[in-house]
C-alpha beads as a LAMMPS data file, in Angstrom:
LAMMPS data file: protein, C-alpha beads

217 atoms
216 bonds

1 atom types
1 bond types

-500.0 500.0 xlo xhi
-500.0 500.0 ylo yhi
-500.0 500.0 zlo zhi

Masses

1 110.0

Atoms # bond

1 1 1 -22.305 -25.471 -7.425
2 1 1 -19.115 -23.727 -6.245
3 1 1 -17.116 -25.324 -8.862
4 1 1 -19.473 -24.394 -11.432
5 1 1 -19.396 -20.528 -10.074
6 1 1 -15.564 -21.092 -10.154
7 1 1 -15.779 -21.931 -13.865
8 1 1 -18.022 -18.904 -14.673
9 1 1 -15.630 -16.741 -12.651
10 1 1 -12.676 -17.731 -14.392
11 1 1 -14.350 -17.482 -17.845
12 1 1 -15.655 -13.933 -16.912
13 1 1 -12.183 -12.837 -15.892
14 1 1 -10.532 -14.333 -19.086
15 1 1 -13.261 -12.309 -21.169
16 1 1 -12.705 -9.073 -19.258
17 1 1 -15.562 -7.238 -20.029
18 1 1 -15.905 -3.530 -18.718
19 1 1 -19.119 -4.299 -16.828
20 1 1 -17.673 -7.269 -15.113
21 1 1 -14.655 -5.469 -14.122
22 1 1 -16.356 -2.522 -12.902
23 1 1 -18.498 -4.526 -10.683
24 1 1 -15.815 -6.425 -9.398
25 1 1 -13.957 -3.173 -8.549
26 1 1 -17.167 -1.973 -6.760
27 1 1 -17.179 -5.237 -4.442
28 1 1 -13.473 -4.528 -3.648
29 1 1 -14.132 -0.938 -2.730
30 1 1 -17.132 -2.022 -0.601
31 1 1 -15.239 -4.882 1.027
32 1 1 -12.458 -2.335 1.993
33 1 1 -14.818 -0.411 4.385
34 1 1 -15.673 -3.604 6.081
35 1 1 -12.032 -4.736 6.462
36 1 1 -11.245 -1.370 8.003
37 1 1 -14.109 -1.597 10.378
38 1 1 -14.008 -5.447 11.377
39 1 1 -10.411 -6.169 10.516
40 1 1 -9.334 -9.188 8.093
41 1 1 -9.840 -11.761 10.259
42 1 1 -13.384 -10.528 11.378
43 1 1 -14.550 -9.936 7.636
44 1 1 -16.873 -12.732 6.180
45 1 1 -17.953 -13.163 2.520
46 1 1 -21.370 -12.893 3.880
47 1 1 -20.564 -9.483 5.331
48 1 1 -19.429 -8.078 1.926
49 1 1 -22.684 -9.667 0.183
50 1 1 -24.848 -8.046 2.486
51 1 1 -23.320 -4.595 2.023
52 1 1 -23.643 -4.987 -1.847
53 1 1 -27.081 -6.461 -1.451
54 1 1 -26.008 -9.691 -3.135
55 1 1 -26.468 -13.177 -2.369
56 1 1 -23.252 -15.208 -1.492
57 1 1 -23.391 -17.111 -4.881
58 1 1 -23.309 -13.790 -6.852
59 1 1 -20.251 -12.557 -4.787
60 1 1 -18.540 -15.721 -5.543
61 1 1 -18.994 -15.080 -9.314
62 1 1 -16.814 -11.906 -8.909
63 1 1 -14.301 -13.201 -6.321
64 1 1 -13.359 -16.678 -5.187
65 1 1 -12.788 -15.752 -1.429
66 1 1 -12.151 -12.814 0.797
67 1 1 -8.364 -13.775 0.675
68 1 1 -8.496 -13.365 -3.272
69 1 1 -10.114 -9.999 -2.981
70 1 1 -7.899 -8.589 -0.491
71 1 1 -4.738 -10.024 -1.760
72 1 1 -5.484 -8.597 -5.209
73 1 1 -6.100 -5.112 -3.665
74 1 1 -2.976 -4.999 -1.361
75 1 1 -0.694 -7.117 -3.829
76 1 1 -1.181 -4.485 -6.572
77 1 1 -0.578 -1.514 -4.131
78 1 1 2.635 -3.110 -2.543
79 1 1 4.151 -4.268 -5.837
80 1 1 3.382 -0.840 -7.379
81 1 1 5.043 0.959 -4.454
82 1 1 8.114 -1.146 -4.502
83 1 1 8.863 -0.735 -8.367
84 1 1 8.171 2.964 -7.830
85 1 1 10.672 3.463 -5.117
86 1 1 13.307 1.606 -7.066
87 1 1 12.757 3.761 -10.051
88 1 1 13.063 6.718 -7.776
89 1 1 16.369 5.477 -6.296
90 1 1 18.029 4.973 -9.818
91 1 1 16.611 8.102 -11.098
92 1 1 17.799 11.612 -11.404
93 1 1 17.804 14.026 -8.559
94 1 1 19.507 14.448 -5.229
95 1 1 18.938 12.265 -2.182
96 1 1 16.862 15.082 -0.732
97 1 1 14.947 15.286 -4.260
98 1 1 14.201 11.423 -4.081
99 1 1 13.229 11.387 -0.616
100 1 1 10.648 14.234 -1.152
101 1 1 9.051 12.248 -4.044
102 1 1 9.266 8.869 -2.328
103 1 1 7.491 10.192 0.858
104 1 1 4.873 12.235 -0.864
105 1 1 4.043 9.116 -3.242
106 1 1 3.958 6.620 -0.497
107 1 1 1.435 9.068 1.397
108 1 1 -0.712 9.387 -1.907
109 1 1 -0.636 5.595 -2.452
110 1 1 -2.375 5.136 1.047
111 1 1 -5.108 7.260 -0.172
112 1 1 -5.413 5.597 -3.547
113 1 1 -5.522 2.025 -2.250
114 1 1 -7.672 3.119 0.843
115 1 1 -8.290 1.381 3.159
116 1 1 -6.344 -1.816 2.052
117 1 1 -2.928 -0.809 2.825
118 1 1 -3.873 0.385 6.121
119 1 1 -5.608 -2.689 6.999
120 1 1 -2.495 -4.793 5.968
121 1 1 -0.283 -2.516 8.166
122 1 1 -2.507 -2.551 11.208
123 1 1 -2.927 -6.386 11.308
124 1 1 0.637 -7.085 10.126
125 1 1 -0.441 -9.590 7.438
126 1 1 3.032 -10.221 6.274
127 1 1 2.939 -12.766 9.498
128 1 1 -0.438 -14.405 8.086
129 1 1 0.084 -17.682 6.259
130 1 1 3.771 -17.115 5.849
131 1 1 4.166 -20.281 3.717
132 1 1 1.757 -18.903 1.119
133 1 1 3.346 -17.820 -2.192
134 1 1 1.201 -14.214 -1.727
135 1 1 2.960 -13.845 1.793
136 1 1 6.304 -14.710 0.403
137 1 1 5.943 -12.095 -2.625
138 1 1 4.723 -9.241 -0.180
139 1 1 7.694 -10.219 1.878
140 1 1 10.084 -9.548 -0.864
141 1 1 8.462 -6.425 -2.415
142 1 1 8.416 -4.747 1.084
143 1 1 12.089 -5.777 1.650
144 1 1 12.890 -4.200 -1.636
145 1 1 10.889 -1.066 -0.759
146 1 1 12.856 -0.781 2.522
147 1 1 16.088 -1.554 0.810
148 1 1 15.471 1.405 -1.733
149 1 1 14.669 3.905 1.136
150 1 1 17.820 2.710 2.935
151 1 1 19.892 3.318 -0.216
152 1 1 18.644 6.840 -0.694
153 1 1 19.676 7.662 3.076
154 1 1 22.973 6.128 2.523
155 1 1 23.538 8.065 -0.749
156 1 1 22.808 11.343 1.091
157 1 1 25.178 10.372 4.021
158 1 1 28.000 9.746 1.302
159 1 1 27.566 12.911 -0.470
160 1 1 27.344 14.760 2.727
161 1 1 24.025 16.289 2.199
162 1 1 22.137 14.105 5.176
163 1 1 23.653 14.399 8.606
164 1 1 23.071 11.029 10.106
165 1 1 24.556 9.950 13.525
166 1 1 23.245 6.413 13.332
167 1 1 22.683 3.419 11.011
168 1 1 20.800 4.586 7.859
169 1 1 18.317 1.679 8.006
170 1 1 17.169 3.223 11.585
171 1 1 16.455 6.468 9.613
172 1 1 14.870 4.788 6.763
173 1 1 12.665 2.660 9.022
174 1 1 11.515 5.799 10.883
175 1 1 10.411 7.516 7.450
176 1 1 8.528 4.523 6.344
177 1 1 6.941 4.457 9.901
178 1 1 6.073 8.323 10.154
179 1 1 3.916 7.719 6.893
180 1 1 2.463 4.456 8.003
181 1 1 1.243 5.927 11.208
182 1 1 -1.272 7.857 9.381
183 1 1 -3.241 4.646 9.363
184 1 1 -4.554 5.828 13.014
185 1 1 -6.148 8.864 11.781
186 1 1 -6.276 9.427 7.908
187 1 1 -9.237 8.659 5.784
188 1 1 -9.051 10.402 2.108
189 1 1 -12.806 10.630 1.989
190 1 1 -13.145 12.618 5.182
191 1 1 -9.664 14.397 5.710
192 1 1 -9.765 18.313 5.046
193 1 1 -6.155 17.903 3.973
194 1 1 -5.041 15.920 0.966
195 1 1 -2.776 12.900 0.899
196 1 1 -0.608 14.904 -1.293
197 1 1 -0.309 17.938 1.144
198 1 1 0.359 15.480 4.039
199 1 1 3.062 13.595 2.219
200 1 1 4.789 16.705 1.067
201 1 1 4.757 18.286 4.657
202 1 1 6.277 15.124 6.078
203 1 1 8.901 15.295 3.434
204 1 1 10.027 18.730 4.096
205 1 1 9.993 17.839 7.759
206 1 1 12.297 14.934 7.261
207 1 1 14.729 16.549 4.970
208 1 1 14.716 19.684 7.095
209 1 1 15.990 17.355 10.032
210 1 1 18.733 15.515 7.543
211 1 1 20.312 18.146 5.640
212 1 1 23.594 19.723 6.750
213 1 1 23.039 23.032 4.911
214 1 1 19.590 24.607 4.043
215 1 1 21.374 25.330 0.467
216 1 1 21.240 21.669 -0.293
217 1 1 17.472 21.523 -0.049

Bonds

1 1 1 2
2 1 2 3
3 1 3 4
4 1 4 5
5 1 5 6
6 1 6 7
7 1 7 8
8 1 8 9
9 1 9 10
10 1 10 11
11 1 11 12
12 1 12 13
13 1 13 14
14 1 14 15
15 1 15 16
16 1 16 17
17 1 17 18
18 1 18 19
19 1 19 20
20 1 20 21
21 1 21 22
22 1 22 23
23 1 23 24
24 1 24 25
25 1 25 26
26 1 26 27
27 1 27 28
28 1 28 29
29 1 29 30
30 1 30 31
31 1 31 32
32 1 32 33
33 1 33 34
34 1 34 35
35 1 35 36
36 1 36 37
37 1 37 38
38 1 38 39
39 1 39 40
40 1 40 41
41 1 41 42
42 1 42 43
43 1 43 44
44 1 44 45
45 1 45 46
46 1 46 47
47 1 47 48
48 1 48 49
49 1 49 50
50 1 50 51
51 1 51 52
52 1 52 53
53 1 53 54
54 1 54 55
55 1 55 56
56 1 56 57
57 1 57 58
58 1 58 59
59 1 59 60
60 1 60 61
61 1 61 62
62 1 62 63
63 1 63 64
64 1 64 65
65 1 65 66
66 1 66 67
67 1 67 68
68 1 68 69
69 1 69 70
70 1 70 71
71 1 71 72
72 1 72 73
73 1 73 74
74 1 74 75
75 1 75 76
76 1 76 77
77 1 77 78
78 1 78 79
79 1 79 80
80 1 80 81
81 1 81 82
82 1 82 83
83 1 83 84
84 1 84 85
85 1 85 86
86 1 86 87
87 1 87 88
88 1 88 89
89 1 89 90
90 1 90 91
91 1 91 92
92 1 92 93
93 1 93 94
94 1 94 95
95 1 95 96
96 1 96 97
97 1 97 98
98 1 98 99
99 1 99 100
100 1 100 101
101 1 101 102
102 1 102 103
103 1 103 104
104 1 104 105
105 1 105 106
106 1 106 107
107 1 107 108
108 1 108 109
109 1 109 110
110 1 110 111
111 1 111 112
112 1 112 113
113 1 113 114
114 1 114 115
115 1 115 116
116 1 116 117
117 1 117 118
118 1 118 119
119 1 119 120
120 1 120 121
121 1 121 122
122 1 122 123
123 1 123 124
124 1 124 125
125 1 125 126
126 1 126 127
127 1 127 128
128 1 128 129
129 1 129 130
130 1 130 131
131 1 131 132
132 1 132 133
133 1 133 134
134 1 134 135
135 1 135 136
136 1 136 137
137 1 137 138
138 1 138 139
139 1 139 140
140 1 140 141
141 1 141 142
142 1 142 143
143 1 143 144
144 1 144 145
145 1 145 146
146 1 146 147
147 1 147 148
148 1 148 149
149 1 149 150
150 1 150 151
151 1 151 152
152 1 152 153
153 1 153 154
154 1 154 155
155 1 155 156
156 1 156 157
157 1 157 158
158 1 158 159
159 1 159 160
160 1 160 161
161 1 161 162
162 1 162 163
163 1 163 164
164 1 164 165
165 1 165 166
166 1 166 167
167 1 167 168
168 1 168 169
169 1 169 170
170 1 170 171
171 1 171 172
172 1 172 173
173 1 173 174
174 1 174 175
175 1 175 176
176 1 176 177
177 1 177 178
178 1 178 179
179 1 179 180
180 1 180 181
181 1 181 182
182 1 182 183
183 1 183 184
184 1 184 185
185 1 185 186
186 1 186 187
187 1 187 188
188 1 188 189
189 1 189 190
190 1 190 191
191 1 191 192
192 1 192 193
193 1 193 194
194 1 194 195
195 1 195 196
196 1 196 197
197 1 197 198
198 1 198 199
199 1 199 200
200 1 200 201
201 1 201 202
202 1 202 203
203 1 203 204
204 1 204 205
205 1 205 206
206 1 206 207
207 1 207 208
208 1 208 209
209 1 209 210
210 1 210 211
211 1 211 212
212 1 212 213
213 1 213 214
214 1 214 215
215 1 215 216
216 1 216 217
């Protein structure tokens, strides 16, 4: 039966009907709340089926496993953030301009992909199944993202606009960590402050501490 469901799922994915994709998206959204509540390891397909008021066989028609469901949601967001960070790095603007954009957009991405990126951070799933193709891919995207932030900091140091008395990677990791810490308290569905506003506030705070001269802001 499982192989039959798998063939039906593959055919439905290939067909890509709007109704099928919307139902699959609903399952991914519903599953996110369970992952956030119970953790990745503590979540079972049966839990997702119960919340969706479906039987397990129907869930399997839309997703092959909780791993597939989670990995798609996280993978899309991680890849998008990586590519956007590299585009910001190589695009126009001063290092301060780039840092503003990058920090704000990173915070917004946590809201857009809520709560999957937070679960990914909380459980440090980069260490889960390190030998899997997905884990290796996530590790590469994460490293590329980190390298882009480091490079922006380095550019600011080189042109004299950023005052940094340590290695640029120390500052870059702190920047990433500052936004990632919001996993402890931010919920876009409940917060009175938007992700955009939070990201912009963080960016201004960071830049205010980095610039040598306020005129360079």
